[in-house]
N, C-alpha and C positions, 0 to 999 in steps of 0.2 A: 669591466673586469669579470671574468668567470669566477663564480663562488667556489668552485672545486679547487682553485688555486690556494684558497685560504685554509683548506683542510689540514695542511701541514703545520699551521701555527698552533701552539699549545693553548692559547687562550680563546680559541674559536671553538664553539660547540655546535655540531650539526645534529639537530633533533631528528628522530626517525619519522614521527607522524607529521602530516601536513597541517597547515592552518593553526587554529587556536590551540589544538592539542599539542602541537609542536612547541608553541610558545609556553604553555604550561609545563611541558617537560624541561625546557631550558630554564625556566624560573626555578624548578625543583633542582636541577643540576647545579646551578650557581648558588643555591640556598639563599635566594634573594630575600625571602620574607624573614629569615632569621636575622639578617643584617639590618632590616628595616625596623624602626621602632617609632612610636609616637613620641615626639619630644616632650620634655617636661613643660608644663604650662609656665608662662612668664608670670612671676608674682605681680599682682596688682597692688599699688599702694592703698593702704587703708585710709579711708576718708575720715578726717577728724569731725566729730559731731559739732554742729553749729551751736554757738552759745545761745542760751535762752534769752529772749528780750525781757527787760524788766517789766513787771506788771503794773 
């Protein structure tokens, strides 16, 4: 399929610069990093202290 046929679709973005610079432009266009976030850490259960052995 020729990519130029996709230019009519609203959700398709064609970056001007080639290679990695074009990828960076598309990332900026779609605001990719704003929608990405580091998930909250999964809480780990707190270990109960071991009972002390009788002396």
